[in-house]
C-alpha positions as CSV (number, residue, x, y, z in Angstrom):
1,M,31.0,251.4,-42.8
2,R,34.5,252.9,-42.8
3,P,37.0,251.1,-40.5
4,H,37.9,252.7,-37.2
5,L,41.6,252.8,-36.1
6,D,42.6,251.2,-32.8
7,L,44.6,254.0,-31.2
8,S,46.6,251.5,-29.2
9,A,47.7,250.0,-32.5
10,V,48.6,253.5,-33.8
11,E,50.7,254.0,-30.6
12,A,52.5,250.7,-31.2
13,F,53.3,251.7,-34.8
14,V,54.7,255.1,-33.7
15,L,56.9,253.4,-31.1
16,V,58.2,250.8,-33.5
17,A,58.9,253.6,-36.0
18,D,60.7,255.7,-33.4
19,L,62.6,252.9,-31.7
20,R,63.2,250.8,-34.9
21,S,62.6,247.7,-32.8
22,F,59.7,245.5,-31.9
23,T,61.6,244.4,-28.8
24,H,61.9,248.0,-27.4
25,A,58.4,248.9,-28.5
26,A,57.0,245.9,-26.7
27,E,59.0,246.8,-23.5
28,A,57.6,250.4,-23.7
29,L,54.1,249.1,-24.0
30,G,54.3,246.3,-21.6
31,L,53.4,243.8,-24.3
32,T,55.1,240.8,-25.9
33,Q,56.6,241.1,-29.3
34,A,53.9,238.9,-30.6
35,G,51.3,241.2,-29.2
36,V,52.9,244.2,-30.9
37,S,53.1,242.3,-34.2
38,L,49.4,241.5,-33.9
39,K,48.4,245.1,-33.3
40,L,50.4,246.2,-36.3
41,R,48.9,243.6,-38.6
42,R,45.4,244.8,-37.6
43,L,46.4,248.4,-38.2
44,E,47.7,247.6,-41.7
45,G,44.5,245.7,-42.4
46,A,42.5,248.7,-41.3
47,V,44.4,251.2,-43.4
48,G,44.8,248.8,-46.3
49,R,48.5,249.4,-46.7
50,R,51.7,247.8,-45.6
51,L,53.4,250.1,-43.1
52,L,56.5,248.3,-42.2
53,D,59.2,246.4,-44.0
54,R,60.2,243.5,-41.7
55,T,63.6,241.7,-42.0
56,P,65.2,239.4,-39.5
57,R,67.7,242.1,-38.6
58,Q,65.9,245.3,-38.8
59,V,62.5,247.1,-39.0
60,R,62.0,250.0,-41.3
61,L,59.0,252.0,-42.5
62,S,57.6,251.3,-45.9
63,T,56.8,254.2,-48.2
64,D,53.2,254.1,-47.0
65,G,54.5,253.9,-43.5
66,E,56.5,257.1,-43.9
67,A,53.5,258.8,-45.3
68,F,51.2,257.5,-42.5
69,L,53.6,258.4,-39.6
70,P,52.8,262.1,-39.3
71,H,49.1,261.4,-39.4
72,A,49.6,258.7,-36.6
73,R,51.4,261.3,-34.5
74,T,48.5,263.7,-35.0
75,L,46.0,261.1,-34.0
76,L,47.9,260.4,-30.7
77,A,48.3,264.1,-30.0
78,A,44.5,264.6,-30.5
79,Q,43.8,261.7,-28.1
80,E,46.2,263.2,-25.5
81,L,44.4,266.6,-25.8
82,A,41.0,265.0,-25.5
83,L,42.0,263.1,-22.4
84,M,43.6,266.0,-20.6
85,T,41.9,267.0,-17.4
86,P,40.1,270.3,-18.2
87,P,41.6,273.1,-16.2
88,E,39.6,274.5,-13.4
89,P,37.8,277.7,-14.4
90,E,39.6,280.7,-13.2
91,R,38.3,282.0,-9.8
92,E,38.7,285.6,-8.7
93,L,37.9,287.3,-5.5
94,T,37.9,291.1,-5.3
95,I,38.3,292.2,-1.7
96,A,37.8,295.9,-0.8
97,I,39.2,297.0,2.6
98,S,38.9,300.2,4.5
99,D,42.1,302.1,5.0
100,H,41.5,302.2,8.7
101,V,41.1,298.4,8.8
102,A,44.1,297.5,6.7
103,G,46.9,297.5,9.2
104,P,50.5,296.3,9.1
105,E,49.2,292.7,9.3
106,L,47.5,292.9,6.0
107,P,50.3,291.2,4.0
108,E,50.2,288.3,6.5
109,I,46.4,288.1,6.3
110,L,46.6,287.9,2.5
111,A,49.4,285.3,2.6
112,R,47.2,283.1,4.8
113,V,44.3,283.3,2.4
114,H,46.5,282.6,-0.6
115,A,48.1,279.6,1.1
116,C,44.7,278.0,1.8
117,D,43.4,278.6,-1.7
118,P,46.4,279.2,-4.1
119,A,44.2,278.8,-7.2
120,L,42.1,281.8,-6.2
121,M,43.2,285.1,-7.8
122,L,43.0,287.8,-5.2
123,K,42.3,291.4,-6.3
124,V,42.6,293.7,-3.3
125,R,41.4,297.3,-3.2
126,V,42.1,299.6,-0.2
127,N,40.0,302.7,0.1
128,Y,37.9,304.8,2.5
129,S,35.0,303.0,4.1
130,R,32.3,304.8,2.2
131,N,34.0,304.0,-1.1
132,V,34.5,300.4,-0.1
133,I,30.9,299.8,0.8
134,A,29.8,301.6,-2.4
135,Q,32.1,299.3,-4.4
136,F,30.5,296.3,-2.8
137,D,26.9,297.6,-3.3
138,D,27.7,298.4,-6.9
139,G,29.0,294.9,-7.6
140,L,32.6,296.1,-8.1
141,A,33.8,294.1,-5.0
142,D,32.9,290.6,-3.9
143,V,33.9,291.2,-0.3
144,A,34.1,294.4,1.8
145,V,35.8,294.8,5.1
146,V,34.8,298.1,6.6
147,R,33.7,300.0,9.7
148,R,30.0,299.6,10.2
149,Q,28.2,302.3,8.2
150,G,25.4,304.1,9.9
151,K,22.3,302.0,10.7
152,R,23.4,299.2,8.3
153,R,23.0,295.9,10.0
154,D,24.0,293.3,7.4
155,G,27.5,291.7,7.4
156,E,29.5,289.6,9.8
157,L,31.1,291.2,12.8
158,L,34.9,290.6,12.8
159,F,36.0,292.7,15.8
160,E,35.6,296.1,17.4
161,D,38.1,298.9,17.1
162,Q,38.8,301.4,20.0
163,Y,40.0,304.8,19.0
164,G,42.1,307.5,20.6
165,W,43.7,310.9,19.9
166,F,47.3,310.1,19.1
167,A,50.3,312.4,18.9
168,S,54.1,312.1,19.1
169,V,55.6,311.7,22.5
170,G,57.5,314.9,22.1
171,A,54.8,316.9,20.4
172,R,54.1,320.4,21.7
173,L,50.4,320.9,21.8
174,D,49.9,323.9,24.0
175,G,48.5,326.3,21.4
176,K,45.0,327.7,21.3
177,L,44.0,325.6,18.3
178,L,44.3,321.8,18.2
179,P,46.4,320.8,15.2
180,L,44.3,318.1,13.7
181,I,45.6,315.4,11.3
182,T,43.0,313.6,9.2
183,V,43.2,311.3,6.2
184,T,40.8,313.1,3.8
185,D,37.6,315.1,3.7
186,E,35.8,311.8,2.8
187,C,37.0,310.0,5.8
188,G,34.3,309.0,8.3
189,V,36.8,308.9,11.2
190,G,37.8,312.5,10.5
191,E,34.2,313.6,10.2
192,T,33.4,312.0,13.6
193,A,36.4,313.7,15.1
194,T,35.5,317.2,13.9
195,R,31.9,316.8,14.9
196,L,32.9,315.8,18.4
197,L,35.4,318.7,18.6
198,A,32.7,321.1,17.4
199,A,30.2,319.8,20.0
200,A,32.9,320.2,22.8
201,K,33.7,323.7,21.5
202,T,37.3,322.7,21.0
203,P,38.8,324.9,18.3
204,W,41.1,323.1,15.7
205,I,43.0,323.7,12.5
206,D,43.7,321.3,9.7
207,A,47.4,320.6,10.3
208,F,47.6,317.8,7.9
209,L,45.1,316.4,5.4
210,G,45.3,313.5,3.0
211,G,47.6,310.7,1.9
212,G,46.0,307.7,3.6
213,V,46.3,306.3,7.1
214,A,50.0,305.3,6.8
215,T,50.9,308.8,5.8
216,A,48.8,310.3,8.5
217,I,50.5,308.2,11.1
218,A,53.9,309.4,9.8
219,A,52.6,313.0,10.1
220,A,51.6,312.3,13.7
221,R,55.0,310.8,14.5
222,S,56.6,314.0,13.2
223,G,55.0,315.9,16.0
224,I,52.9,318.3,13.9
225,G,49.5,317.4,15.3
226,V,46.9,315.0,16.7
227,L,45.5,312.0,14.8
228,P,42.2,310.2,15.6
229,L,43.3,306.5,15.1
230,P,42.4,303.0,16.1
231,R,44.5,302.0,19.0
232,R,45.8,298.8,17.3
233,L,47.3,300.9,14.5
234,A,49.2,303.2,16.9
235,T,52.9,302.7,16.3
236,A,55.9,303.2,18.6
237,G,56.4,306.8,19.4
238,L,52.7,307.7,19.5
239,V,50.7,308.3,22.7
240,D,47.1,308.9,23.4
241,V,46.8,312.6,24.4
242,G,43.0,312.7,24.6
243,G,42.9,312.8,28.4
244,A,45.8,315.3,28.8
245,L,44.1,317.7,26.3
246,A,40.6,317.0,27.6
247,L,39.4,315.9,24.2
248,P,36.0,314.3,23.8
249,P,36.1,310.4,23.8
250,L,36.0,308.9,20.4
251,P,33.5,306.1,19.8
252,G,34.6,302.6,18.9
253,A,33.8,301.1,15.6
254,Q,32.5,297.6,14.6
255,I,34.5,296.1,11.8
256,M,32.2,294.2,9.4
257,M,32.8,291.8,6.6
258,H,30.2,291.9,3.8
259,A,30.4,289.1,1.3
260,R,28.4,287.7,-1.6
261,R,27.3,284.0,-1.9
262,F,30.0,281.8,-3.2
263,D,30.8,278.1,-3.9
264,A,31.8,276.0,-1.0
265,Q,35.6,276.3,-1.7
266,T,35.5,280.1,-1.8
267,T,33.2,280.2,1.3
268,A,35.8,278.2,3.2
269,T,38.5,280.7,2.1
270,L,36.3,283.6,3.4
271,R,36.3,281.8,6.8
272,V,40.1,281.9,6.7
273,L,40.0,285.6,5.8
274,A,37.7,286.4,8.7
275,A,39.7,284.3,11.2
276,A,42.9,286.0,10.0
277,F,41.5,289.5,10.6
278,R,40.2,288.5,14.0
279,S,43.6,287.0,15.0
280,A,45.5,290.1,13.9
281,A,43.1,292.4,15.8
282,A,43.4,290.3,19.0
283,R,47.2,290.8,19.2
284,P,48.3,293.1,22.0
């Protein structure tokens, strides 16, 4: 059977070679000089060559020692690599959020999630509710935070949004047609608003269409029209004009979180995400 090298002896050899001293090598290893000498003699016996030239005043490598040194370093590097703690597998979480849910608190919510699980790579997608739930159902998102869709009853209730008809404080809205601001033709909130206006026989025109909720809020603040909007998203300078204009009441919406099954750590992170959304929605 071929001899096996004692890696602790190989380490002692490399230290003696680097430090040129049995004394310093022994200190580094926490051994006596005699202990280091014993390891080296056994190493030389295993390789069948003299690795060191010893004199009373100095220690130097023999020719065979010079040749063995790079192999010794390779052995120690391989041991270090083998003993390294394997890195945790990369964990990703794709969160799709409805544009009407993602308010100004979203950066703070995401910061909380990241702080509780910094190793988790977050991939956030903001879209319209229909697209968000479609991404979840198609496996393109791990988590969906949306307004409840139709008769769908799965998911976890986060909070309920109340809606109003918002316009700028100084907006002039005395025309025959209601200037309506909506996010997009695909927006469920806009569809609900136009359906209610039609049922109430309230004529309207599309004063502004597209650009997302933040852009629609900016349009409302400019005074060009009326925007159906969750009350919690109404910014300074906007007022609910539904009563003054005799507009039909807008129904509230349940905000749901749909999530796949995860490991315990990610499940705990999702609890933080849900709590952060609830906390943000509860603020006055």
